[in-house]
VOGU-3710 file (C-alpha; in Angstrom, 3 decimals, decimal comma):
1> mppeivplhp> -76,124/-61,455/106,988  -73,440/-63,202/108,803  -71,485/-65,474/106,082  -71,600/-68,938/108,065  -75,225/-69,065/107,399  -75,922/-67,465/104,145  -77,393/-70,171/102,011  -74,735/-71,089/99,089  -76,098/-72,096/95,646  -74,781/-73,229/92,184
11> hifdpnggvs> -73,481/-70,467/89,729  -76,052/-69,589/87,147  -75,280/-70,222/83,306  -76,468/-67,183/81,203  -79,425/-68,512/79,634  -79,361/-65,704/76,535  -75,913/-65,939/75,177  -74,702/-62,893/73,745  -75,993/-60,739/70,595  -73,569/-59,980/67,733
21> qefqtprpgr> -73,711/-56,747/66,264  -70,998/-55,264/63,681  -68,090/-53,624/65,148  -65,915/-50,430/64,171  -63,414/-48,833/66,887  -64,683/-45,510/67,910  -60,800/-45,403/68,489  -58,531/-43,814/66,081  -56,275/-45,667/64,584  -53,275/-44,360/64,244
31> gaplsiqarn> -50,750/-44,245/67,139  -47,867/-41,737/68,569  -46,117/-40,198/65,978  -42,617/-41,315/65,108  -39,497/-39,646/66,770  -36,961/-39,190/63,697  -34,233/-36,981/63,324  -33,992/-34,075/61,000  -32,720/-35,010/57,562  -31,195/-32,614/54,529
41> raqhaaklle> -33,179/-34,678/52,153  -30,674/-34,429/49,197  -27,818/-35,535/51,267  -29,680/-38,341/53,338  -30,965/-40,057/50,138  -27,516/-39,981/48,556  -25,604/-41,913/51,827  -28,417/-44,137/51,764  -27,961/-45,285/48,118  -24,217/-45,073/48,107
51> qieevgrtae> -24,987/-47,852/51,220  -27,247/-50,129/49,197  -25,043/-50,122/46,248  -22,604/-51,566/48,406  -24,662/-53,941/49,723  -25,605/-55,034/46,224  -22,159/-55,795/45,507  -21,823/-58,108/48,496  -25,296/-59,652/47,269  -23,996/-60,633/44,171
61> arateqkaeg> -21,352/-61,950/45,746  -23,736/-63,893/48,605  -25,902/-65,195/45,629  -22,634/-66,792/43,281  -21,676/-68,060/46,272  -25,132/-69,539/47,345  -25,501/-71,431/43,894  -21,923/-72,783/43,976  -23,072/-74,492/47,325  -26,037/-75,779/44,930
71> ydagngiylq> -28,999/-73,742/46,515  -31,175/-72,670/43,284  -34,012/-71,072/45,275  -34,577/-69,214/48,121  -31,200/-67,107/47,885  -30,454/-64,007/49,489  -28,815/-61,442/51,924  -29,711/-60,186/55,283  -29,721/-56,537/55,993  -29,416/-54,610/59,180
81> fdsdpgfdlk> -31,359/-50,959/59,135  -30,477/-48,597/62,091  -32,148/-45,704/63,871  -30,137/-42,790/65,337  -29,820/-43,288/68,809  -33,014/-42,205/70,691  -35,264/-42,237/67,548  -37,577/-44,536/66,152  -37,697/-47,058/63,226  -40,452/-47,212/61,256
91> feslnlapsg> -39,445/-50,902/60,552  -42,706/-52,203/59,938  -42,395/-50,909/56,536  -39,468/-52,707/55,939  -41,297/-55,955/55,721  -42,225/-56,551/51,999  -44,097/-59,625/52,189  -45,578/-60,423/48,383  -41,811/-59,651/47,062  -40,213/-62,275/49,479
101> ielcavkkaa> -38,436/-59,487/51,642  -38,717/-60,389/55,463  -38,421/-58,725/58,603  -36,792/-60,927/60,664  -36,000/-59,207/64,200  -36,060/-56,354/65,812  -34,212/-55,033/68,894  -32,862/-51,978/70,536  -28,636/-51,374/70,840  -27,048/-50,431/74,115
111> dsriqatvfv> -26,694/-46,966/72,641  -30,721/-47,226/72,290  -30,590/-47,345/68,544  -33,219/-49,585/66,846  -31,743/-52,374/64,742  -33,848/-54,501/62,125  -32,960/-57,375/60,345  -34,480/-58,086/56,903  -33,888/-60,628/54,545  -34,201/-59,803/51,075
121> pegkltlfln> -34,388/-62,251/48,076  -32,061/-62,099/45,204  -32,902/-59,363/42,752  -35,023/-57,254/45,222  -32,689/-54,691/46,477  -34,398/-52,519/43,779  -37,474/-52,117/45,813  -35,619/-50,441/48,422  -33,426/-48,427/45,833  -36,717/-47,414/44,317
131> ritayrdeet> -38,285/-45,792/47,848  -34,791/-43,751/48,711  -34,919/-42,564/44,822  -38,783/-41,660/45,056  -37,808/-39,793/48,332  -35,401/-38,124/46,942  -37,241/-36,936/43,983  -40,910/-37,170/44,240  -43,497/-35,289/46,459  -46,932/-36,845/47,722
141> kpkadgstqp> -50,410/-35,681/46,259  -51,352/-32,247/47,906  -53,525/-32,560/51,008  -56,906/-30,256/51,259  -54,368/-27,189/52,437  -51,966/-27,911/49,348  -49,021/-28,949/51,486  -47,033/-31,990/50,353  -44,026/-33,853/51,966  -41,325/-36,490/49,782
151> knkelvesia> -42,577/-39,761/49,053  -41,884/-42,853/51,977  -40,650/-39,822/54,131  -41,114/-41,655/57,522  -39,612/-44,646/56,216  -36,244/-43,225/54,743  -35,740/-40,566/57,374  -35,842/-43,024/60,155  -33,219/-45,104/58,350  -29,680/-43,869/59,203
161> airvaaleal> -27,504/-46,786/57,654  -27,950/-49,889/56,001  -25,514/-52,396/56,013  -25,035/-56,537/55,378  -26,113/-58,061/58,616  -23,468/-60,099/60,562  -24,235/-63,021/62,800  -25,226/-60,393/66,016  -28,152/-58,760/63,816  -29,707/-61,998/64,344
171> wtdspellpg> -29,112/-62,539/67,964  -31,809/-61,432/70,029  -30,663/-62,916/73,734  -29,071/-60,824/75,794  -25,785/-59,548/74,080  -23,309/-61,131/76,486  -24,519/-64,334/76,027  -23,614/-64,693/72,116  -21,060/-67,373/71,733  -18,133/-66,739/70,320
181> tdqeavwevw> -16,597/-67,383/66,381  -14,964/-70,760/67,561  -16,996/-71,639/70,490  -19,179/-74,634/70,360  -22,479/-74,405/71,413  -26,145/-75,159/71,459  -28,278/-72,745/69,493  -31,969/-72,453/69,188  -32,493/-71,313/65,806  -35,793/-69,830/64,570
191> lrksegvdhf> -36,290/-70,344/61,103  -38,136/-68,345/58,611  -41,291/-70,151/56,817  -41,272/-69,462/52,752  -43,488/-70,918/50,358  -41,962/-73,457/47,806  -38,760/-73,452/50,873  -38,521/-75,942/53,308  -35,358/-74,516/55,297  -35,669/-77,191/57,855
201> arlreyaqeh> -35,110/-79,838/55,294  -32,122/-77,306/53,825  -30,907/-77,020/57,258  -30,657/-80,796/57,795  -29,170/-81,056/54,781  -26,620/-78,638/55,113  -25,563/-79,673/58,252  -24,392/-83,070/57,622  -21,432/-81,598/55,705  -20,948/-78,678/57,925
211> altvsensvs> -19,989/-79,147/61,405  -23,502/-78,946/62,595  -25,730/-81,110/64,431  -29,653/-80,484/64,382  -32,148/-81,665/66,877  -34,701/-84,202/65,833  -37,614/-82,293/67,487  -38,669/-78,755/66,568  -41,364/-76,629/67,563  -43,855/-75,058/64,712
221> fidrtivlvr> -45,403/-71,823/64,592  -47,361/-69,708/61,648  -44,445/-68,363/60,476  -41,320/-69,669/62,361  -40,091/-73,141/63,155  -37,745/-73,873/66,066  -35,011/-76,210/66,313  -31,504/-76,492/68,286  -28,200/-76,604/66,472  -24,905/-77,739/67,997
231> gtgqniarsa> -22,177/-75,589/66,508  -19,751/-73,204/66,179  -20,609/-69,448/65,960  -18,488/-69,307/62,578  -20,478/-72,273/61,592  -23,898/-70,710/62,368  -22,804/-67,484/60,769  -22,059/-69,472/57,525  -25,215/-71,339/57,418  -26,841/-67,651/57,717
241> dilgaiaelr> -25,391/-66,696/55,120  -25,546/-69,629/52,451  -29,209/-70,905/53,524  -30,916/-67,434/54,271  -33,029/-69,514/56,497  -32,769/-67,815/59,949  -35,005/-65,308/61,161  -33,701/-64,909/64,876  -31,014/-67,326/66,940  -31,013/-67,445/71,038
251> lakttadfft> -29,032/-69,717/73,384  -30,857/-73,336/74,304  -32,558/-73,539/77,615  -32,058/-75,776/80,556  -34,657/-77,156/83,223  -34,407/-75,996/86,657  -32,983/-78,092/89,679  -36,361/-77,619/91,202  -36,528/-80,432/93,783  -36,814/-79,501/97,193
261> gmnvveqrdw> -35,811/-82,080/100,393  -38,441/-83,800/101,716  -39,174/-84,224/105,626  -41,134/-87,264/107,039  -43,719/-85,651/109,445  -46,558/-88,686/110,251  -47,578/-91,932/110,718  -48,899/-94,678/108,262  -52,001/-95,283/110,154  -52,956/-91,866/109,520
271> vndlagrlqp> -52,982/-92,886/105,961  -54,679/-96,162/106,226  -57,493/-94,358/107,995  -58,105/-91,571/105,193  -57,699/-94,650/102,677  -60,436/-96,312/104,097  -62,887/-93,100/104,164  -62,421/-92,405/100,566  -65,390/-92,301/97,899  -64,396/-92,729/94,350
281> pgagapyicl> -65,001/-89,471/91,623  -67,827/-89,837/89,855  -67,892/-91,264/86,272  -67,006/-88,779/83,431  -64,269/-87,169/86,245  -61,749/-84,756/85,273  -58,115/-85,836/85,163  -55,051/-83,530/86,378  -52,193/-84,632/83,958  -48,849/-84,013/85,925
291> ldtglnrghp> -45,909/-83,013/83,565  -43,224/-83,826/85,978  -40,677/-86,596/87,114  -43,284/-89,635/86,970  -45,695/-91,055/89,625  -45,640/-93,765/91,820  -49,171/-94,613/91,809  -49,081/-97,486/94,760  -49,529/-94,972/97,314  -52,784/-96,103/99,506
301> llepitgddd> -54,259/-92,220/98,999  -53,096/-92,313/94,892  -54,148/-95,988/93,671  -58,066/-95,388/93,713  -57,598/-92,630/91,480  -54,831/-93,576/89,039  -54,485/-96,111/86,628  -51,563/-97,917/85,276  -52,509/-97,014/81,902  -52,893/-93,010/82,984
311> lhsykpewnv> -48,908/-93,378/83,439  -46,604/-92,105/80,716  -42,892/-90,869/80,248  -41,496/-89,210/77,488  -39,112/-91,450/76,560  -40,122/-95,032/76,964  -37,247/-96,358/78,447  -37,053/-94,286/81,486  -40,164/-96,366/82,940  -43,277/-93,789/84,563
321> ddrekhgtpm> -41,809/-94,354/88,225  -40,950/-91,197/90,571  -37,520/-91,218/91,367  -36,631/-87,535/92,004  -39,165/-86,918/95,016  -41,300/-84,292/93,018  -44,039/-85,864/91,004  -45,679/-88,050/93,625  -45,867/-85,238/96,186  -46,940/-83,344/93,725
331> aglatygdlv> -49,838/-85,929/93,191  -51,055/-85,757/96,765  -51,131/-81,831/96,804  -53,242/-82,396/93,485  -55,399/-84,832/94,515  -56,186/-83,644/98,264  -54,438/-80,386/98,911  -52,753/-80,007/102,434  -53,443/-83,397/103,627  -53,428/-82,156/107,014
341> ealssrgpwq> -57,027/-81,278/106,179  -58,036/-84,501/104,791  -56,342/-86,649/107,945  -57,974/-84,659/110,769  -61,727/-84,907/109,273  -64,173/-87,342/109,913  -66,278/-89,301/107,994  -66,039/-89,876/104,297  -63,873/-87,946/101,845  -65,122/-87,433/98,237
351> lthrlesvki> -62,699/-87,559/95,691  -63,529/-85,447/92,575  -61,126/-85,826/90,240  -58,232/-88,598/88,874  -54,577/-88,468/88,063  -52,458/-89,028/84,884  -49,105/-88,458/84,821  -46,209/-87,742/82,347  -42,387/-88,268/83,389  -40,693/-85,427/81,388
361> vndadphaqe> -37,447/-85,011/83,485  -35,025/-88,020/84,840  -32,023/-87,393/86,614  -30,533/-90,599/85,603  -30,830/-89,948/82,007  -30,765/-85,982/81,913  -31,970/-84,069/78,871  -29,673/-83,289/76,476  -30,372/-79,856/75,705  -33,577/-79,564/74,104
371> lygavtiesa> -36,612/-77,769/72,801  -38,486/-77,910/76,262  -41,205/-76,219/74,164  -41,239/-79,564/72,080  -41,022/-81,624/75,029  -44,260/-80,059/76,680  -45,974/-80,526/73,131  -45,211/-83,860/72,894  -45,889/-84,869/76,255  -49,408/-83,624/75,745
381> nrveingrrq> -49,732/-86,034/73,130  -48,865/-88,897/74,927  -51,119/-88,533/77,263  -53,929/-87,758/74,786  -53,793/-91,076/73,428  -56,188/-92,120/76,355  -59,056/-89,940/74,742  -60,238/-86,180/74,902  -60,782/-85,875/78,950  -60,970/-83,359/80,764
391> rvycmavsat> -57,461/-82,387/81,527  -55,751/-79,668/83,986  -52,113/-80,052/82,943  -50,283/-78,992/85,545  -46,294/-78,438/85,211  -43,250/-77,027/87,529  -40,889/-77,373/85,627  -39,291/-74,387/84,528  -35,557/-72,648/83,149  -33,086/-71,598/85,853
401> ddrdrgrpss> -31,501/-68,543/83,950  -33,152/-65,001/84,021  -33,460/-64,853/80,115  -36,814/-64,405/78,834  -38,327/-62,989/82,014  -41,541/-61,726/80,296  -41,222/-61,748/76,639  -42,222/-64,683/74,781  -39,764/-68,122/74,462  -40,200/-70,864/72,419
411> wsaavdalas> -41,368/-72,688/75,342  -43,936/-69,968/76,657  -45,099/-69,924/72,919  -45,725/-73,926/73,066  -47,604/-73,626/76,224  -49,717/-70,984/74,218  -49,774/-72,668/71,444  -51,253/-75,975/73,416  -53,981/-74,033/75,460  -55,521/-72,550/72,401
421> gadddvrrlm> -55,391/-75,087/70,423  -53,518/-73,479/67,493  -52,600/-76,455/65,665  -55,651/-79,040/66,700  -58,335/-76,787/67,856  -58,334/-78,514/71,092  -58,344/-76,214/73,795  -56,253/-76,968/76,741  -55,896/-75,821/80,817  -52,272/-75,431/81,397
431> vlsagntapd> -51,656/-74,442/84,820  -47,497/-73,575/85,673  -45,521/-72,583/88,604  -43,895/-69,156/88,692  -40,457/-70,688/89,485  -38,695/-70,590/92,761  -36,113/-67,710/93,750  -32,503/-68,743/94,428  -32,291/-70,569/97,782  -29,233/-68,578/98,409
441> arknypdsnl> -30,866/-65,148/98,000  -33,951/-65,739/100,251  -31,350/-64,100/102,967  -32,667/-61,088/101,315  -36,420/-61,434/101,163  -38,574/-60,099/99,931  -35,955/-57,849/97,692  -34,530/-60,970/96,019  -38,388/-62,017/95,051  -39,173/-58,565/93,801
451> tdgvhdpgqa> -35,977/-58,731/91,587  -36,450/-62,631/90,603  -39,051/-62,747/87,832  -41,403/-65,467/86,648  -39,059/-68,290/85,408  -39,855/-69,322/81,634  -41,987/-70,754/80,834  -44,545/-68,934/83,398  -44,752/-65,955/81,279  -47,181/-67,806/78,707
461> wnaltvggyt> -50,392/-65,578/77,960  -52,795/-68,579/78,001  -51,525/-70,309/81,175  -52,806/-69,838/84,543  -49,212/-69,186/86,406  -49,153/-69,743/89,884  -46,938/-67,830/92,507  -47,136/-68,684/95,999  -47,999/-66,790/99,333  -48,359/-68,337/103,203
471> eksivnqsqy> -50,528/-68,481/105,795  -48,173/-70,912/107,839  -46,434/-68,875/110,388  -46,119/-70,146/113,650  -42,697/-71,597/114,427  -42,424/-74,180/117,561  -40,421/-72,375/119,881  -40,048/-75,293/122,371  -38,387/-77,427/119,331  -36,854/-74,118/117,835
481> pgwqplatsg> -36,182/-71,091/119,955  -35,399/-67,983/118,604  -36,518/-68,898/115,008  -38,985/-66,603/113,598  -41,213/-67,130/110,549  -39,414/-65,198/107,240  -43,002/-64,456/106,150  -45,799/-62,958/108,085  -49,014/-64,602/107,557  -50,861/-63,553/104,206
491> dlapasctsa> -47,666/-62,287/102,682  -45,686/-63,229/100,036  -43,972/-67,001/100,064  -40,380/-66,725/100,401  -39,357/-69,128/97,075  -41,998/-66,913/94,935  -40,697/-65,142/91,969  -42,752/-62,076/90,560  -42,820/-60,136/87,747  -42,207/-56,768/89,550
501> lwkgtkwpik> -39,781/-55,516/87,087  -42,097/-55,888/84,169  -43,870/-52,966/85,176  -44,367/-50,698/82,583  -44,193/-52,898/80,070  -46,914/-55,087/77,809  -45,876/-58,295/79,114  -48,892/-60,151/80,706  -49,645/-59,760/84,675  -47,977/-62,970/85,895
511> pdvvleagnm> -48,805/-64,649/88,266  -52,129/-64,682/87,896  -52,868/-65,843/91,612  -50,705/-67,002/94,494  -51,881/-70,444/96,849  -49,988/-71,750/99,717  -46,145/-72,186/99,145  -45,155/-72,620/102,402  -42,452/-70,428/104,398  -39,060/-70,625/106,039
521> arhedhadpd> -37,721/-69,744/109,376  -34,923/-67,053/110,203  -32,379/-67,049/113,359  -30,277/-64,442/114,200  -27,377/-66,513/114,442  -27,609/-68,126/111,213  -27,251/-65,869/107,813  -29,576/-67,939/105,577  -33,200/-68,930/106,506  -34,180/-72,201/106,646
531> yiddalqllt> -37,173/-75,073/106,558  -36,394/-75,854/110,230  -40,124/-76,490/111,027  -42,337/-78,956/109,302  -45,610/-76,850/110,093  -44,523/-74,451/107,579  -44,896/-76,659/104,827  -47,356/-78,426/103,240  -48,119/-82,183/104,207  -48,437/-84,480/100,944
541> tphdfainrp> -47,111/-87,858/99,630  -43,810/-89,117/99,473  -41,985/-90,835/96,409  -40,639/-93,650/98,829  -43,587/-94,663/101,021  -42,836/-98,120/100,183  -39,461/-98,209/102,295  -40,445/-95,194/104,361  -43,034/-93,625/106,104  -46,070/-92,483/103,926
551> lttfgdtsga> -45,874/-88,391/104,313  -43,774/-85,789/103,766  -43,348/-82,167/103,829  -43,465/-80,152/100,289  -43,723/-76,373/99,055  -42,445/-73,487/97,102  -44,380/-72,632/94,149  -44,694/-76,474/92,779  -46,847/-77,160/95,708  -49,218/-73,853/94,926
561> aalaarlaam> -49,240/-74,899/91,262  -50,623/-78,678/92,353  -53,264/-76,816/94,710  -54,409/-74,713/91,662  -54,107/-77,623/89,608  -56,522/-79,098/92,406  -59,249/-75,989/92,303  -59,539/-76,363/88,684  -60,246/-79,818/88,726  -62,899/-79,775/91,639
571> lwakypsltp> -64,735/-76,364/89,799  -64,730/-78,837/86,265  -66,166/-81,782/88,200  -69,109/-79,693/89,365  -69,646/-77,891/86,018  -68,679/-79,925/83,495  -69,777/-77,780/80,789  -67,194/-75,084/81,398  -64,702/-74,170/78,968  -61,135/-74,242/79,695
581> eavralivhs> -61,218/-70,555/79,242  -64,251/-70,354/81,843  -62,129/-72,339/84,509  -59,061/-70,016/84,180  -61,473/-67,164/84,560  -63,278/-68,308/87,485  -60,252/-69,299/89,502  -58,762/-65,259/89,211  -62,308/-64,147/89,547  -62,496/-65,733/92,996
591> anwtpamisr> -59,305/-63,998/94,408  -58,460/-61,209/95,968  -55,775/-59,752/98,157  -54,727/-60,418/101,849  -54,853/-57,290/104,119  -50,797/-58,068/104,364  -50,480/-58,235/100,585  -52,333/-54,642/100,239  -50,422/-53,126/103,102  -47,119/-54,397/101,363
601> ftnaagevdy> -48,019/-51,995/98,517  -49,937/-49,138/100,531  -48,264/-45,539/101,219  -48,212/-43,514/103,963  -50,965/-41,457/102,613  -53,130/-44,932/102,020  -52,397/-44,996/98,397  -52,094/-48,221/96,744  -49,837/-49,144/94,157  -51,967/-51,423/92,227
611> eslvrcfgyg> -49,421/-52,295/89,541  -46,494/-53,571/91,880  -49,732/-55,512/93,630  -50,263/-57,054/90,710  -46,721/-57,811/89,610  -46,447/-59,497/92,912  -49,436/-61,209/93,954  -51,604/-61,431/90,594  -54,973/-60,898/91,363  -54,688/-62,906/94,645
621> tpnvgsllss> -55,258/-66,166/96,457  -58,746/-67,675/95,281  -61,334/-68,206/98,123  -62,925/-71,707/97,391  -66,283/-70,919/98,670  -66,773/-68,417/96,052  -64,916/-69,948/93,430  -67,702/-73,416/93,914  -70,563/-71,497/94,853  -72,871/-68,166/94,672
631> adnsltliaq> -74,886/-67,069/97,776  -77,809/-65,351/98,241  -76,234/-62,094/98,436  -73,316/-62,943/95,893  -74,435/-63,705/92,664  -72,123/-65,042/89,719  -73,153/-65,102/86,073  -70,933/-67,116/83,547  -71,427/-66,476/80,114  -69,305/-68,765/77,529
641> esirpfhkve> -69,087/-67,413/73,911  -67,370/-67,194/70,587  -66,597/-64,321/68,293  -65,057/-63,758/64,846  -62,934/-60,710/65,740  -61,859/-59,591/61,660  -63,387/-60,321/58,099  -61,579/-59,423/54,769  -64,443/-56,514/53,168  -64,799/-56,138/49,641
651> dgsikyremm> -61,719/-53,754/48,875  -59,409/-56,992/50,237  -58,759/-55,050/53,159  -59,180/-56,767/56,559  -61,594/-54,854/59,246  -63,305/-55,441/62,620  -66,146/-57,943/62,114  -68,346/-58,153/65,304  -68,746/-57,634/68,872  -70,590/-59,641/71,256
661> lhelpwpida> -73,592/-57,528/73,388  -74,516/-59,603/76,550  -77,973/-58,698/78,547  -77,626/-60,315/81,701  -80,047/-61,319/84,192  -80,113/-58,684/86,622  -81,970/-58,345/90,023  -83,132/-54,721/89,307  -85,676/-54,447/91,707  -83,863/-55,835/94,512
671> lldlqdtevs> -80,866/-53,702/93,605  -83,227/-50,612/93,678  -84,453/-51,252/96,735  -81,038/-50,729/98,550  -80,453/-47,344/96,664  -77,308/-45,915/98,462  -75,722/-49,191/100,030  -72,576/-49,855/98,366  -72,305/-52,882/96,354  -69,663/-54,276/93,851
681> mrvtlsyfve> -69,315/-56,053/90,779  -66,477/-57,712/89,348  -66,041/-58,977/85,806  -63,841/-61,415/84,536  -62,735/-62,195/80,578  -60,657/-64,863/79,639  -59,737/-66,204/76,230  -56,922/-67,656/74,520  -54,368/-66,109/72,141  -52,887/-67,945/68,863
691> pnpgdrgwtt> -48,750/-67,329/69,830  -46,750/-65,649/66,975  -43,473/-65,443/68,808  -40,440/-63,654/67,429  -38,225/-60,538/68,209  -39,925/-57,911/65,535  -41,344/-55,336/67,928  -44,059/-55,064/69,877  -46,302/-53,147/67,983  -49,826/-54,340/66,338
701> kygyqshglr> -48,458/-55,813/63,280  -45,645/-57,971/64,751  -47,211/-58,283/68,381  -47,043/-61,555/69,696  -50,814/-62,038/70,608  -53,368/-62,937/67,326  -55,749/-60,719/68,596  -57,350/-59,433/71,890  -60,803/-58,673/73,468  -61,522/-55,989/75,838
711> fsvrrasega> -65,481/-55,886/77,759  -66,883/-52,457/78,572  -69,739/-52,128/81,069  -72,738/-49,905/80,773  -73,010/-46,864/82,689  -75,603/-46,257/85,256  -76,389/-42,473/83,711  -76,495/-44,500/79,726  -79,129/-46,039/78,026  -79,190/-49,205/76,101
721> lefqqrinka> -78,236/-47,682/72,760  -75,962/-44,711/74,121  -73,642/-47,479/75,927  -73,436/-49,409/72,442  -72,733/-45,745/70,682  -69,941/-44,988/72,922  -68,297/-48,202/72,759  -69,228/-49,242/68,593  -69,139/-46,561/66,199  -71,218/-48,783/63,809
731> ardeeydady> -74,036/-48,296/66,175  -74,069/-44,507/65,725  -76,093/-42,400/63,472  -75,542/-39,225/62,388  -77,172/-37,082/65,248  -74,675/-39,123/67,590  -73,564/-36,562/70,212  -70,302/-37,850/71,457  -69,928/-39,569/74,707  -71,149/-37,253/77,678
741> rqetglwtfp> -71,984/-39,946/80,565  -70,110/-39,894/83,047  -68,852/-42,700/85,299  -70,304/-43,174/88,705  -68,668/-45,290/91,470  -65,209/-46,386/91,070  -63,199/-49,057/89,442  -60,113/-50,484/91,271  -57,889/-50,415/88,235  -58,280/-47,110/86,119
751> wnrslvssgs> -59,266/-48,045/82,230  -56,770/-45,615/81,231  -53,624/-48,222/82,463  -52,197/-51,518/81,260  -53,411/-53,145/84,066  -57,028/-53,859/82,507  -55,292/-54,220/78,819  -52,270/-56,715/79,387  -52,824/-60,624/78,356  -55,307/-62,541/77,502
761> ihsntwrgaa> -56,904/-61,988/80,977  -58,692/-59,097/82,091  -60,605/-58,529/85,774  -61,879/-55,633/86,838  -63,979/-54,325/90,177  -66,606/-51,876/90,203  -67,639/-50,799/93,391  -70,589/-48,204/94,524  -74,484/-47,612/94,847  -76,933/-50,461/94,454
771> adlanrghig> -79,210/-48,298/92,223  -76,292/-47,259/89,794  -75,581/-50,934/89,528  -79,184/-51,601/88,836  -78,747/-50,117/85,489  -75,519/-51,720/84,459  -76,666/-55,335/83,188  -75,183/-54,595/79,687  -71,630/-55,552/78,794  -70,111/-55,566/75,569
781> vfptygwwnk> -67,067/-57,922/74,479  -64,895/-56,291/71,271  -61,908/-57,033/69,664  -58,765/-55,109/69,220  -55,943/-55,701/67,123  -53,270/-58,342/66,662  -51,393/-60,414/64,253  -54,743/-62,094/62,671  -55,901/-58,779/61,300  -52,664/-57,085/60,908
791> rpnlnaygkm> -50,797/-59,658/58,699  -53,458/-60,449/55,795  -51,038/-62,815/54,298  -51,170/-65,657/56,971  -54,790/-66,204/56,447  -55,689/-66,142/59,728  -58,372/-62,779/59,783  -60,961/-65,242/59,713  -60,678/-67,291/62,790  -62,681/-67,639/65,620
801> chyalivtis> -62,082/-66,892/69,361  -63,981/-68,276/72,342  -64,109/-66,643/75,834  -65,601/-66,618/78,684  -67,321/-63,694/80,464  -67,507/-64,077/84,394  -69,642/-61,263/86,419  -70,348/-61,069/90,078  -72,847/-58,934/91,922  -72,310/-58,371/95,710
811> tperdiytpv> -74,309/-56,780/98,110  -73,697/-56,772/102,227  -76,999/-58,484/102,760  -79,729/-58,843/100,159  -80,944/-61,898/98,550  -79,937/-61,056/94,880  -79,940/-64,923/93,884  -83,694/-65,993/94,357  -85,177/-63,183/92,239  -82,471/-64,105/89,265
821> atamdipiiv> -83,135/-67,558/89,502  -86,723/-67,550/90,168  -87,221/-64,949/86,614  -84,950/-67,391/84,688  -86,871/-70,494/86,150  -83,924/-72,215/87,380  -84,436/-74,146/90,612  -83,325/-72,368/93,620  -80,720/-75,369/95,055  -79,361/-75,017/98,523
831> et> -76,166/-76,286/98,911  -75,198/-78,333/102,226
//
């Protein structure tokens, strides 16, 4: 069936929803054994006890000093626990929350020692003393074979040394960035949260008399408050000793100089022609909120969709206008896409959404170093005074340095908190740019792209992070002889950052998708590539249209992010009942890799390095047609549900609570008729995590994510009950005979790879025989570990998670849409 004549239809929403089932994971709970140095029990215990006694003398002196400063509560000392080089440290067992002992930071030193920094309240050192003494003197209860081992063996033998922690122990940024003792700097201070002690208030009070300046704004998470503090390393260290408030220290961030030069390319009459053909959005249309440099709404193409009360600024004295050449070009792309298409069209042009703007950058009054997470949260709050509109937040501001590329930062965690509604139960769709490579490095394209990681906050788990590719690969040789496109058609855009260096980590796949970011050209007589030909860029609205021409060029990952925000708003305009999780899911779900993308990571044997592929291009570039519509031969089913992953059981422990079983409407007869014809099924699961940032190790207890979700699809050879028993231990009876059914067909990503479990959106494609697909209409969604269940003292184990499950079945030519719609009694709408 040729694509141009395939009838299009609206996607189908699953009318049944998921069915809740009691859930027990069939996976063993214990991970790999710790790698621990062999010890002489008596000698090792004696050494550690001697170190504890020495620490105790310092702790007594420190407590006296703290009380002399007027602090009678919340006192204590920081200890550093080291492993041997190359061996593990059982650092989770160092956190004894009921006694107020708190694990603050975990890091790996240059010599491969694991170092854990722990705050120990006054009088609580005896807990460690008792554990070491028990290790020395006592045995565990005998096992069935009669064997025993020293009590606390793994914990005590994993510890090579215990000492009082210096300031360096709290530093979790790159070691070379640690300011000197007498050097003044702006520090990002991660404060602990303790019952009965307001560490933020104490720090403010202390700072007034000890040469420290504390920022007005802060970012708060469930067990951390993050502020900026200006002062010397010596004064910061002194505050840590006296207050015992600090969990981590990092260097404060500055924002990127992300503006690009603009070229005038078109004439004013084109704009007037298009403006006369515009059809306004419908009532209740969604909004794109640009967190950028402001917006000049008087442009003829922007005025119809932006009101005066839709314009805001982070600082009221800035006004709301755009003087930095960025917010207004972003607005044009977010509304129309590349304006070449709209200007070249004929007849009415239907607008689908409106615009809002919050000015968060102003070159005339640059920010002092601030917590950009706090700026982002405050800016979202500022615009939401206009009510709970359906909004797509779009931000193309990022940090210039290469810290936090991949790991959570205060900024990326703030984005995740906003998206998840952690503080106000309002979930939000956040679209971020992946960040741009350094212009002076682009002569090394594409190698420089693969070594320049996605910029902070683009690593945010819940955001839709957008990188760039390009289809613009023709240079006007008559005007620019000898110049050639830097990137070939369908390949990586010169400006786009990637996460190629994150391979083998637990960090999420970023960017999620790529969109058009423009191209550059190179010439053998010039060392650096150039934006020489306007045809290599996107066409949009300039900030200075009032005094110059009304069209200009724009691009890089800022432009790509604006295009992605437009797709999200168009999708929401067509399907208003979609959740933010579902909008993100559908954009990823509709994305595919171009031949050029696949070719870049295919070896001589024809094998594709999928991890490198997704770390460079995400899931590819979205197809607008499949994003917005199903077709006769390509059916998209949408399920939007919620799940409570955990609950507290009678013995007080936290266990898995439920999984959701989806029995989707499935065109069984149509698939069976196709027999051995190859078909495909794509499944995408999207949800938001509640962040808990901090460098305390990527363990289930101290991981960043509140929880995880996974999906599993019934195999062709399984019955419905066998499928449930395979993925859910609670569904098994005494006669269950293990998993013996084999998979048929092929999945793009193997299930034993992190590509199907990284981050908070998971997408995989199965290809196989149509007859096999006919029996695969059951999908289970089940929870995995996170800090919600591993840290019960935070009382988050009862929370609910919303998710979207998207499934698309595609066949070469058979109509599979009509039988499903007919069985569901859904009118078959043919879109024009």
